[in-house]
Structures are given as C-alpha cells and as structure tokens.
C-alpha positions, 0 to 999 in steps of 0.5 A, a space after each residue: 914166262 909160261 907157268 906150267 901149273 906143276 909145283 914142288 913140295 914145301 920141303 923141296 922148295 925150302 931146300 932150293 931157297 936155302 941152296 940159292 941163298 947159300 950159292 957162291 959160298 964155299 966151305 973150307 978146302 974150296 968146296 961150293 955150298 949150294 948148287 941151285 942149278 943142279 937142283 932145279 935140273 934134278 927136280 925137273 927130271 923128277 917131275 918130267 919137266 922140259 929141260 929149260 924149265 925153271 922154278 918160281 922161288 916164291 911158290 915153287 911152280 915150274 916156269 918155262 921161258 
C-alpha cells in the first residue's frame, strides 16, 4: 500500500466513518443507509486521486494499492 500524502478534511472523514459503520443496514422500504465506496470515489475525484485510490479510516489519508 502506497501512501499518497493527501488527506481529506475532518468533517469528510467523520461522514465516511459513519457511512462505513452503517453500510449494510437498510431503511424501511429497502433503501441502503450508507455507501462508503461511492463516497470514496467522489472524494477521490474531488482531490484528483487515481481511480483505484482508497482512504485510510484512521487518519483520512489517500492510499493506493
């Protein structure tokens, strides 16, 4: 795993952690609560990261495989 030395904001990290914890849970009507994969993808585009980049949940740093 290669660290890319680019970090998301604290607010974005908290939102991502919440989505990660609630993924797999469903609201009434069958609607999923959280989609961390979609959020990571949109944050990657916002910060101009490679398409395969992920985010380390402990500190909010982008990483590449």
